Every structure is written in C-alpha cells, then in structure tokens.
PLY file of the C-alpha trace (Angstrom):
ply
format ascii 1.0
element vertex 76
property float x
property float y
property float z
element edge 75
property int vertex1
property int vertex2
end_header
3.31 -5.73 14.44
-0.03 -5.07 12.83
-2.67 -7.59 11.82
-2.80 -7.90 8.13
-6.39 -8.47 6.63
-5.19 -8.62 2.91
-1.90 -8.74 0.93
-1.40 -7.18 -2.48
1.78 -8.05 -4.61
2.41 -5.42 -7.14
5.92 -6.59 -7.92
6.95 -5.60 -11.32
4.51 -3.02 -11.88
5.32 0.66 -12.29
3.50 3.60 -11.39
0.55 4.17 -11.38
-0.69 0.69 -11.32
0.71 -0.36 -7.69
-1.51 2.84 -6.50
-4.48 1.83 -8.58
-4.46 -1.78 -7.48
-4.11 -0.70 -3.73
-7.15 1.64 -4.39
-9.13 -0.94 -5.71
-8.19 -3.37 -2.99
-9.14 -0.93 -0.15
-12.49 -0.45 -1.75
-13.29 -3.80 -0.74
-12.27 -3.74 2.79
-13.92 -2.50 5.90
-12.70 0.54 7.71
-9.99 -0.16 10.30
-8.76 -3.31 8.09
-4.92 -3.33 7.15
-3.73 -4.00 3.49
-0.18 -4.99 2.98
1.33 -3.87 -0.19
4.43 -5.09 -1.82
6.06 -3.06 -4.61
9.22 -3.03 -6.57
8.68 0.48 -8.16
11.11 2.92 -6.36
8.65 5.65 -6.98
6.09 3.80 -4.71
8.26 5.43 -1.62
6.90 8.93 -2.62
3.42 7.59 -4.14
2.03 5.57 -1.26
2.31 8.51 1.37
0.93 11.07 -0.83
-1.81 8.43 -1.63
-2.71 7.94 2.09
-2.86 11.74 2.55
-5.17 12.19 -0.31
-7.60 9.53 0.46
-7.57 9.50 4.09
-6.32 6.05 4.75
-3.39 5.66 7.09
-0.05 4.58 6.18
1.15 2.45 9.27
4.41 1.31 7.85
6.62 1.89 5.00
9.91 -0.05 4.66
12.43 -1.41 2.10
13.55 -4.90 2.18
16.21 -5.67 -0.48
14.67 -4.88 -3.82
11.07 -4.45 -2.56
9.10 -2.10 -0.65
6.40 -3.18 1.84
3.47 -0.77 2.98
0.95 -1.21 5.70
-2.21 0.91 4.95
-5.03 1.02 7.22
-8.44 1.81 5.53
-9.70 5.09 6.85
0 1
1 2
2 3
3 4
4 5
5 6
6 7
7 8
8 9
9 10
10 11
11 12
12 13
13 14
14 15
15 16
16 17
17 18
18 19
19 20
20 21
21 22
22 23
23 24
24 25
25 26
26 27
27 28
28 29
29 30
30 31
31 32
32 33
33 34
34 35
35 36
36 37
37 38
38 39
39 40
40 41
41 42
42 43
43 44
44 45
45 46
46 47
47 48
48 49
49 50
50 51
51 52
52 53
53 54
54 55
55 56
56 57
57 58
58 59
59 60
60 61
61 62
62 63
63 64
64 65
65 66
66 67
67 68
68 69
69 70
70 71
71 72
72 73
73 74
74 75
C-alpha cells in the first residue's frame, strides 16, 4: 500500500473536470507525493493513464470498486 499525501474526490464530475482538479491538486504538491483520486466518470479509466503519460506523473494504481474508480498518482 502506498502512503497517500492528499485525497481528491471528484465523484459526480464528468470529463474533463476530474483531470483538471487532479492537475490543480498536483500543482500544490511536492515531487514524490501521492494523490488519491476518486472518480465516478467511466471515461476517467482512459483519461488518467493518458494524463500521467503526458505530464510525467506516475500512475501507481488504477482500480474500480463498485461504481467508483480509484487512482493513485505520484507527482513526478
């Protein structure tokens, strides 16, 4: 399990809001810190891996639990 430095709940928000909120949260964090993102938008399963590749952040984990998607992103 990874240590989580910050949690961001974007439940109920649709693309591109979860990505934009995550980008804003990551901007306030130090390199190496981990952001836990909770989303309900099914499109986020495609969006977050692409976002990580494009921004140099590391997607440590992506999982689905019930109707929620959980992502752990490490700031690059």
